[in-house]
C-alpha positions as CSV (number, residue, x, y, z in Angstrom):
1,X,17.9,103.3,-20.9
2,X,16.2,99.9,-20.5
3,X,16.4,97.7,-23.5
4,X,16.2,94.0,-24.6
5,X,19.6,93.0,-25.8
6,X,20.2,89.9,-27.9
7,X,23.7,88.6,-27.0
8,X,23.7,85.4,-29.2
9,X,21.1,83.2,-30.8
10,X,18.3,82.4,-28.3
11,X,20.1,84.4,-25.6
12,X,18.8,87.8,-24.4
13,X,19.2,90.1,-21.4
14,X,17.1,93.0,-20.1
15,X,19.6,95.8,-19.6
16,X,19.0,99.1,-17.8
17,X,22.4,100.6,-18.7
18,X,22.1,100.9,-22.4
19,X,23.1,104.4,-23.7
20,X,20.3,106.4,-25.3
21,X,21.2,106.8,-29.0
22,X,21.6,110.2,-30.7
23,X,19.8,110.8,-34.0
24,X,22.1,111.1,-36.9
25,X,21.5,112.9,-40.2
26,X,18.0,112.3,-41.5
27,X,17.0,110.4,-38.3
28,X,14.6,111.0,-35.4
29,X,14.9,109.9,-31.9
30,X,11.7,108.2,-30.7
31,X,10.5,107.6,-27.1
32,X,8.9,104.2,-27.7
33,X,5.3,104.0,-26.3
34,X,4.0,100.7,-27.5
35,X,5.8,97.8,-29.1
36,X,4.7,94.2,-29.9
37,X,6.3,90.8,-30.2
38,X,5.9,89.1,-33.6
39,X,6.4,85.6,-34.9
40,X,9.3,86.9,-36.9
41,X,11.0,87.9,-33.6
42,X,11.3,84.2,-32.9
43,X,13.3,83.8,-36.1
44,X,15.4,86.8,-35.2
45,X,16.0,85.5,-31.7
46,X,17.0,82.1,-33.2
47,X,19.6,83.8,-35.4
48,X,17.9,82.9,-38.7
49,X,18.6,86.3,-40.3
50,X,22.2,86.6,-41.4
51,X,22.1,90.4,-41.3
52,X,21.6,90.4,-37.5
53,X,24.8,91.1,-35.6
54,X,25.3,90.7,-31.9
55,X,24.7,92.4,-29.5
56,X,21.5,93.6,-31.0
57,X,18.3,95.4,-29.9
58,X,15.3,93.7,-31.6
59,X,11.7,94.9,-32.1
60,X,10.1,96.0,-35.3
61,X,6.5,96.7,-34.6
62,X,6.2,99.9,-32.5
63,X,5.0,103.5,-32.2
64,X,6.5,106.4,-30.3
65,X,6.8,110.1,-29.8
66,X,9.6,112.1,-31.5
67,X,11.8,113.7,-28.8
68,X,14.7,114.9,-31.0
69,X,15.5,115.2,-34.7
70,X,18.9,114.9,-36.4
71,X,20.6,117.2,-38.9
72,X,18.6,117.7,-42.1
73,X,15.2,116.9,-40.6
74,X,12.6,119.6,-41.0
75,X,9.5,117.6,-41.9
76,X,9.1,116.2,-38.3
77,X,9.4,117.8,-34.9
78,X,9.6,116.8,-31.2
79,X,6.1,115.9,-30.0
80,X,5.0,114.3,-33.3
81,X,3.3,110.9,-32.9
82,X,4.6,108.3,-35.4
83,X,4.4,104.6,-36.3
84,X,7.3,102.8,-37.9
85,X,7.7,100.5,-40.9
86,X,10.8,98.5,-40.8
87,X,12.3,98.6,-44.3
88,X,14.5,101.5,-45.3
89,X,15.9,101.0,-48.8
90,X,19.1,102.5,-50.1
91,X,17.0,104.6,-52.4
92,X,19.2,104.1,-55.5
93,X,19.3,100.5,-56.5
94,X,17.0,99.2,-59.2
95,X,14.4,97.7,-56.8
96,X,14.3,100.8,-54.6
97,X,13.8,103.0,-57.7
98,X,10.7,100.8,-58.5
99,X,9.4,101.5,-55.0
100,X,10.2,98.0,-53.9
101,X,12.5,99.1,-51.1
102,X,11.8,95.9,-49.2
103,X,13.8,94.1,-51.9
104,X,16.7,96.5,-51.7
105,X,19.8,95.1,-53.5
106,X,22.0,96.7,-50.9
107,X,20.4,94.8,-48.0
108,X,22.4,95.1,-44.8
109,X,24.7,97.8,-46.1
110,X,24.3,100.8,-43.8
111,X,27.1,102.5,-45.8
112,X,24.7,102.5,-48.7
113,X,21.8,103.8,-46.6
114,X,20.0,100.5,-46.1
115,X,18.4,99.6,-42.7
116,X,16.0,96.9,-41.6
117,X,14.7,98.2,-38.3
118,X,15.0,95.5,-35.6
119,X,16.8,93.2,-37.9
120,X,20.1,94.8,-39.0
121,X,19.8,98.0,-37.0
122,X,18.5,98.6,-33.4
123,X,14.7,98.2,-33.0
124,X,11.9,99.2,-30.6
125,X,12.3,96.8,-27.7
126,X,13.9,99.7,-25.8
127,X,12.9,103.0,-24.3
128,X,14.4,105.0,-27.1
129,X,15.4,104.3,-30.7
130,X,16.9,106.4,-33.5
131,X,15.0,105.9,-36.8
132,X,15.6,107.0,-40.4
133,X,12.7,109.4,-41.1
134,X,11.9,107.5,-44.3
135,X,10.6,104.7,-42.0
136,X,8.1,106.8,-39.9
137,X,4.5,107.7,-40.6
138,X,2.6,110.4,-38.7
139,X,-0.2,108.8,-36.8
140,X,-3.8,110.0,-37.4
141,X,-5.0,111.7,-34.3
142,X,-7.7,109.0,-33.8
143,X,-5.2,106.3,-33.3
144,X,-3.8,105.2,-29.9
145,X,-0.2,104.2,-29.4
146,X,-1.2,100.5,-29.4
147,X,-2.9,101.0,-32.8
148,X,0.1,102.9,-34.1
149,X,2.3,99.9,-33.3
150,X,0.5,98.1,-36.1
151,X,1.9,100.5,-38.7
152,X,4.1,97.9,-40.2
153,X,1.6,95.0,-39.8
154,X,-1.3,96.8,-41.5
155,X,1.0,97.7,-44.4
156,X,2.0,94.1,-44.8
157,X,-1.7,92.9,-44.7
158,X,-2.8,95.6,-47.2
159,X,0.0,94.8,-49.6
160,X,-0.8,91.1,-49.5
161,X,-4.5,91.8,-50.4
162,X,-3.5,94.2,-53.1
163,X,-0.9,91.8,-54.4
164,X,-3.8,89.3,-54.9
165,X,-5.7,91.9,-56.9
166,X,-8.9,91.6,-55.0
167,X,-12.0,92.7,-56.8
168,X,-15.2,93.8,-55.3
169,X,-17.6,90.9,-54.7
170,X,-15.0,88.2,-54.7
171,X,-14.8,85.3,-52.2
172,X,-11.6,85.2,-50.1
173,X,-10.0,82.6,-47.8
174,X,-7.4,83.7,-45.2
175,X,-5.2,80.9,-43.7
176,X,-3.6,81.7,-40.3
177,X,-5.5,83.1,-37.3
178,X,-2.6,85.3,-36.1
179,X,-2.2,89.1,-36.3
180,X,-1.6,89.1,-40.0
181,X,-4.5,86.8,-40.7
182,X,-6.8,88.9,-38.5
183,X,-5.7,92.0,-40.4
184,X,-6.0,90.5,-43.8
185,X,-9.5,89.3,-43.1
186,X,-10.5,92.9,-42.2
187,X,-8.7,94.5,-45.1
188,X,-10.3,92.1,-47.6
189,X,-13.8,93.0,-46.2
190,X,-13.0,96.7,-46.1
191,X,-11.9,96.7,-49.8
192,X,-14.9,94.9,-51.2
193,X,-14.8,91.1,-50.6
194,X,-18.2,89.6,-50.6
195,X,-17.3,86.7,-48.3
196,X,-14.2,86.0,-46.2
197,X,-13.4,82.7,-44.5
198,X,-10.7,82.4,-41.8
199,X,-9.0,79.0,-41.5
200,X,-6.7,77.9,-38.7
201,X,-5.5,75.0,-36.6
202,X,-5.5,76.5,-33.1
203,X,-9.1,76.6,-31.9
204,X,-8.5,79.2,-29.2
205,X,-6.9,81.6,-31.6
206,X,-9.6,81.2,-34.2
207,X,-12.3,81.7,-31.5
208,X,-10.7,85.0,-30.6
209,X,-11.1,86.2,-34.2
210,X,-14.3,84.6,-35.3
211,X,-16.2,87.8,-35.2
212,X,-14.0,89.3,-37.9
213,X,-14.8,86.8,-40.6
214,X,-18.0,85.7,-42.2
215,X,-17.2,82.1,-41.1
216,X,-14.3,80.3,-39.5
217,X,-12.9,76.8,-40.0
218,X,-10.7,74.9,-37.5
219,X,-8.8,71.9,-38.7
220,X,-6.2,70.3,-40.9
221,X,-5.7,68.5,-44.1
222,X,-8.6,67.5,-46.4
223,X,-11.3,67.8,-43.8
224,X,-10.5,71.5,-43.3
225,X,-10.4,72.0,-47.1
226,X,-13.9,70.5,-47.5
227,X,-15.3,72.5,-44.7
228,X,-13.9,75.7,-46.1
229,X,-15.3,75.0,-49.6
230,X,-18.7,74.5,-48.0
231,X,-18.4,77.7,-46.1
232,X,-17.5,79.6,-49.3
233,X,-20.6,78.4,-51.2
234,X,-20.8,78.8,-54.9
235,X,-18.6,76.4,-56.8
236,X,-16.6,75.7,-53.7
237,X,-13.4,77.6,-54.5
238,X,-12.0,80.9,-53.5
239,X,-11.3,83.7,-55.9
240,X,-8.4,84.7,-53.7
241,X,-6.5,82.8,-51.0
242,X,-4.1,84.6,-48.7
243,X,-1.8,82.4,-46.7
244,X,-0.4,84.0,-43.5
245,X,0.6,80.9,-41.5
246,X,4.1,80.3,-42.9
247,X,3.9,76.5,-43.0
248,X,4.2,74.1,-46.0
249,X,0.8,72.6,-44.9
250,X,-0.8,76.0,-45.1
251,X,0.7,76.7,-48.6
252,X,-0.6,73.4,-49.9
253,X,-4.0,74.1,-48.4
254,X,-4.0,77.5,-50.1
255,X,-3.4,76.0,-53.5
256,X,-6.1,73.4,-52.9
257,X,-8.7,76.1,-51.9
258,X,-8.3,78.4,-55.0
259,X,-10.9,78.0,-57.7
260,X,-9.8,77.3,-61.2
261,X,-8.4,80.6,-62.5
262,X,-8.0,81.8,-59.0
263,X,-5.2,83.6,-57.2
264,X,-3.0,82.6,-54.2
265,X,-0.8,84.9,-52.1
266,X,1.9,83.2,-50.0
267,X,2.9,85.7,-47.3
268,X,3.8,83.7,-44.2
269,X,7.1,82.0,-44.8
270,X,9.5,85.0,-44.4
271,X,12.3,83.0,-42.9
272,X,14.3,80.1,-44.5
273,X,13.8,76.4,-43.9
274,X,10.2,75.9,-45.1
275,X,9.9,73.8,-48.2
276,X,6.8,73.2,-50.3
277,X,6.4,69.5,-51.3
278,X,3.5,67.2,-52.1
279,X,1.9,69.6,-54.6
280,X,0.9,68.1,-57.9
281,X,2.1,70.8,-60.4
282,X,-0.8,70.1,-62.7
283,X,-3.0,71.5,-59.9
284,X,-1.4,74.9,-60.6
285,X,-1.0,74.5,-64.4
286,X,-4.4,73.0,-65.2
287,X,-6.0,75.1,-62.6
288,X,-4.6,78.2,-64.3
289,X,-3.6,79.6,-60.9
290,X,-1.7,82.8,-60.3
291,X,0.6,82.3,-57.3
292,X,2.3,85.3,-55.7
293,X,4.9,85.8,-53.0
294,X,4.2,88.8,-50.9
295,X,7.0,90.4,-48.8
296,X,6.5,93.3,-46.4
297,X,5.0,96.6,-47.4
298,X,6.6,98.8,-50.1
299,X,5.7,102.1,-51.7
300,X,4.5,103.7,-48.4
301,X,1.5,101.3,-48.2
302,X,1.7,101.6,-44.4
303,X,0.5,105.2,-44.6
304,X,-2.6,104.1,-46.4
305,X,-3.1,101.3,-43.9
306,X,-3.0,103.7,-41.0
307,X,-5.9,105.6,-42.7
308,X,-7.9,102.3,-42.9
309,X,-7.3,102.0,-39.1
310,X,-8.3,105.6,-38.5
311,X,-11.6,105.4,-40.3
312,X,-12.5,102.1,-38.5
313,X,-12.2,99.8,-41.5
314,X,-9.8,97.6,-39.5
315,X,-9.9,97.1,-35.7
316,X,-6.7,95.9,-34.0
317,X,-8.2,95.6,-30.6
318,X,-9.1,91.8,-31.0
319,X,-5.5,91.1,-31.9
320,X,-4.0,92.5,-28.7
321,X,-4.3,89.8,-26.2
322,X,-1.8,90.8,-23.5
323,X,0.0,93.8,-22.1
324,X,3.3,94.0,-20.1
325,X,5.7,96.7,-19.1
326,X,9.1,96.5,-20.8
327,X,10.8,95.4,-17.6
328,X,8.7,92.2,-17.6
329,X,9.9,91.2,-21.1
330,X,10.9,87.7,-20.1
331,X,7.3,87.0,-19.0
332,X,5.9,88.6,-22.1
333,X,8.3,86.6,-24.3
334,X,7.2,83.3,-22.7
335,X,3.6,84.3,-23.0
336,X,4.0,84.8,-26.8
337,X,6.2,81.8,-27.5
338,X,4.1,79.4,-25.5
339,X,0.9,80.9,-26.9
340,X,-0.5,81.3,-23.4
341,X,-4.2,82.0,-23.3
342,X,-4.3,82.1,-27.1
343,X,-1.8,84.9,-27.3
344,X,-1.8,86.7,-30.6
345,X,-0.1,90.1,-30.1
346,X,1.7,90.8,-26.8
347,X,2.1,94.5,-26.3
348,X,4.9,96.0,-24.3
349,X,5.1,99.5,-22.8
350,X,8.3,101.3,-21.9
């Protein structure tokens, strides 16, 4: 089969001689139909995740058709259309038993049943992939393969909003006009936000998504903070700020934009090396702020996210900016990394 193979940090090959995997116990073999490139892939390609061993097939946002099931699988069958979420917990540690399998205490230990699809085990940048059935969700019939490839993303966005305890009628700021930001804006509106402002620094990307939010702000530093407060109206602060950009600047901005007694969800900095400095702690203490970290999508939240997509509460079409066949991966990768034509999600098809 054709697959993207990471051979070392920042080195990859497109191979056509990779053996098609066989599904093991409690696994399904998927024929990948649509898969995307994510900002986290840049961190994986750079070797920033210690659980990634080479050679490695990356890719963690994809949908496909089941073509074979392994021993012990009777809840799925060949022909089923499924999306994939990437965290498979061991199922027996304290965090997994709480439903927080993205925080599995046996991370990286396949002997314990843990798998992080596209990170520690082979992913979807290939024609076929064998997946633990705990990681797959049957796609509602209304959803295309491309929409199904957002199975993991929509779960992450929905969890970030729920982590921030959004209440109907509240005002929300989302920082970061990428795929997660675009999804978070729509999830917030679909779940009751009165007003949602999208903030970013790349004008072209913000312009692509401006129809999703009630208002958009392009800029940095204090000027962007002031513009956002004006766009919010009221007392100038947000009830909830969701940071999806993953930069220290965005995190500082999120804290500045929360009203007194407000809530901040930091969801962007999933890789190491980003440090928050320059924040006066009294801003948090005297502001009586609740600040949450939000990682991935536990407790089957992706399933509920797919229902949001199916009923039209969230539209992924504005987030898909480019399409390539898998054999043109090098061009697709350059398009994403260089943000050509305001690239957000670059979709590949095997």
